[in-house]
C-alpha positions in Angstrom: 5.2 27.9 14.4 4.1 28.2 18.1 5.4 25.7 20.6 2.9 24.2 23.1 3.9 26.7 25.8 3.3 29.6 23.4 -0.1 28.3 22.4 -1.1 28.0 26.1 0.0 31.5 26.7 -1.8 32.9 23.7 -4.8 34.1 25.7 -2.5 36.0 28.0 -0.8 37.9 25.2 -1.9 41.5 24.6 -0.4 42.3 21.3 0.5 40.2 18.2 2.8 42.0 15.8 3.4 41.5 12.1 1.6 38.1 11.9 1.2 36.7 8.3 -2.5 36.4 7.5 -5.3 36.6 5.0 -8.8 38.1 5.2 -11.4 35.3 5.0 -14.5 37.4 5.4 -15.5 40.8 6.7 -18.8 42.5 7.6 -19.9 45.9 8.8 -19.7 46.8 12.5 -21.4 50.0 13.7 -21.3 52.9 11.3 -17.6 53.1 10.2 -16.0 49.8 11.3 -15.7 46.2 10.2 -15.4 42.9 11.9 -12.7 40.9 10.0 -12.2 37.2 10.1 -8.4 36.6 9.6 -6.7 33.3 9.0 -3.3 33.9 10.7 -0.4 31.5 10.3 0.4 30.9 14.0 -3.0 31.7 15.6 -5.6 30.2 13.3 -8.9 32.0 12.7 -9.2 35.2 14.7 -11.9 37.9 14.7 -10.7 41.5 14.7 -12.5 44.8 14.9 -11.1 47.2 12.3 -12.2 50.5 13.7 -12.9 53.2 11.2 -12.0 50.9 8.3 -15.0 52.2 6.3 -14.0 55.8 6.4 -12.8 57.2 3.1 -9.3 58.0 4.3 -8.7 55.0 6.5 -5.3 53.3 6.0 -7.2 50.0 6.3 -9.8 50.7 3.7 -8.0 49.4 0.7 -5.8 46.8 2.4 -8.4 44.4 3.9 -9.0 42.5 0.7 -9.4 38.7 0.4 -6.6 36.6 -1.1 -3.9 39.2 -0.4 -1.0 38.3 1.8 -1.0 40.6 4.8 1.2 41.4 7.8 -1.3 41.9 10.7 -1.0 43.5 14.1 -3.7 43.2 16.8 -4.3 43.2 20.5 -6.7 41.9 23.1 -7.6 38.8 25.0 -11.3 38.4 24.3 -12.8 36.5 21.4 -13.1 39.8 19.5 -9.8 41.7 19.3 -8.7 45.1 18.0 -6.9 45.4 14.7 -4.1 48.0 14.8 -2.4 47.6 11.4 -2.5 45.5 8.3 0.1 45.8 5.5 0.0 44.2 2.1 3.2 42.1 1.6 2.6 40.9 -2.0 3.8 37.8 -3.6 0.6 36.3 -5.1 -1.1 37.0 -8.3 -4.8 38.1 -8.1 -7.5 35.5 -8.6 -9.8 35.9 -11.6 -12.9 34.4 -13.1 -13.4 30.8 -11.9 -10.3 30.9 -9.7 -11.9 33.8 -7.8 -15.1 31.7 -7.1 -12.9 28.8 -5.9 -11.1 31.2 -3.6 -14.3 32.3 -2.0 -15.3 28.6 -1.7 -12.2 27.6 0.3 -12.5 30.8 2.4 -16.1 29.7 3.3 -14.8 26.2 4.2 -12.3 27.7 6.6 -14.8 30.0 8.2 -17.3 27.2 8.8 -15.0 24.4 9.7 -12.1 25.9 11.7 -12.6 26.7 15.4 -11.4 30.1 16.4 -8.0 30.4 18.0 -6.9 27.0 16.8 -3.5 27.2 15.1 -3.0 25.4 11.8 0.3 26.5 10.4 0.5 23.6 8.0 -3.0 24.3 6.6 -2.0 28.0 6.3 0.9 27.0 4.1 -1.4 24.8 2.1 -3.9 27.6 1.7 -1.1 29.9 0.3 -0.1 27.1 -2.1 -3.7 26.6 -3.2 -4.2 30.3 -3.9 -1.0 30.3 -6.0 -2.1 27.3 -8.0 -5.5 28.8 -8.7 -3.9 32.0 -9.8 -1.7 30.1 -12.2 -4.6 28.3 -13.8 -3.9 24.9 -12.6 -6.7 22.3 -12.8 -9.4 23.7 -10.5 -11.0 20.4 -9.7 -7.7 18.8 -8.6 -6.6 21.9 -6.6 -9.9 21.9 -4.7 -9.8 18.2 -4.0 -6.3 18.5 -2.5 -7.3 21.4 -0.4 -10.5 19.7 0.9 -8.5 16.7 1.8 -5.8 18.8 3.6 -8.5 20.6 5.6 -10.3 17.4 6.7 -7.0 15.8 7.6 -5.9 18.9 9.6 -9.0 19.1 11.7 -8.7 15.4 12.4 -11.8 13.9 10.8 -10.3 12.1 7.8 -9.1 8.6 8.1 -6.3 6.7 6.4 -7.4 5.7 2.9 -4.9 2.9 2.7 -6.5 0.6 5.3 -10.0 -1.0 5.4 -11.4 -0.4 8.9 -13.5 -3.5 8.7 -10.8 -6.0 7.9 -7.7 -4.0 9.0 -6.2 -5.1 5.7 -4.7 -2.9 3.0 -7.2 -1.4 0.5 -7.6 -3.6 -2.6 -7.5 -1.4 -5.7 -10.0 -3.7 -7.4 -12.6 -3.7 -4.7 -15.5 -1.2 -4.1 -15.6 0.7 -0.8 -17.6 3.4 1.0 -16.0 5.8 3.4 -17.9 6.1 6.6 -17.3 9.7 7.8 -16.8 8.5 11.4 -15.0 5.2 10.8 -13.2 5.3 7.4 -13.2 2.9 4.4 -15.1 -0.4 4.5 -16.4 -2.7 1.7 -19.4 -1.3 -0.1 -22.8 -2.9 0.4 -26.0 -2.5 -1.7 -27.8 -0.7 1.2 -25.1 1.9 1.7 -26.1 5.6 1.3 -22.5 6.7 0.9 -21.1 7.0 -2.7 -19.2 3.8 -3.8 -15.5 4.4 -4.3 -13.0 2.1 -6.0 -10.0 1.0 -3.9 -7.8 2.5 -6.6 -9.4 5.9 -6.1 -8.8 5.8 -2.4 -5.2 4.9 -2.9 -4.9 7.7 -5.6 -6.3 10.3 -3.2 -4.0 9.2 -0.4 -0.9 9.8 -2.7 -2.6 12.9 -4.3 -2.5 11.4 -7.7 -5.5 12.7 -9.7 -4.5 11.9 -13.2 -7.1 9.2 -13.6 -10.5 10.7 -14.8 -12.4 8.1 -12.6 -10.4 9.2 -9.6 -11.3 12.9 -10.3 -15.0 12.1 -10.6 -15.2 9.7 -7.6 -13.1 12.0 -5.3 -15.5 14.9 -6.1 -18.5 12.9 -4.9 -16.6 11.5 -1.9 -15.4 14.9 -0.7 -18.8 16.4 -1.2 -20.3 13.7 1.0 -17.7 14.0 3.7 -17.9 17.8 3.8 -21.7 17.7 4.0 -21.5 15.3 6.9 -19.0 17.3 8.9 -20.6 20.7 8.2 -23.9 19.4 9.8 -26.6 21.8 9.1 -24.3 24.5 7.7 -24.7 25.1 3.9 -22.0 26.3 1.6 -23.3 29.1 -0.6 -20.2 29.3 -2.8 -20.2 25.6 -3.5 -23.7 25.8 -4.8 -22.6 28.5 -7.2 -19.7 26.4 -8.3 -22.0 23.4 -8.8 -24.3 25.5 -10.9 -21.6 27.1 -13.0 -18.8 24.6 -13.2 -20.1 21.2 -11.9 -17.1 21.0 -9.6 
């Protein structure tokens, strides 16, 4: 993990060597190249030009795949840097079927919610763990709720679910609440547009306990509302596919 001085000096660095990372998204650039969005462990989300990556014999052509752990080397100080090398390091099973769709969903979340050049090493580790859980067929709905919560916590927009912001008292598991995206949990009222959530569900989410079916259902609607709010006008294409196919 970078210390504060290293993070401040990041813009001055010319070359980053063998940085653990994953491809989040890529799209064509000119005739033979790609622009690749990388989630790097110590540097966050960075945009790299992969020159010649579309050529048949390019060393990068078969390597720049999503959900594959990579060792990445790049250089440059502008927002768009030059990719020099990417090597597959292995260690994760491939995602298949519904797990693959979920992988694209969390990638789209990262692309649309993370600012560029903002390091999130703890979230990077959670991302690796999430891919591993999806690949091993763990409960998709629970895995996604945990990742959504980790993402919102990491970017600093998720409040403590154990305290009622109106009363400053501990959450009562028997009471109904709503979670204001800007202020946190408060007692539910009939005029509220936010989904009502039981105090028990809030406490379960805080300790990542999703065994209760009610907790699973309420947390789904809560996270959907919070993400919609913080995404603003940005839509999630993969989430709509998941909603249509799996009702997640």
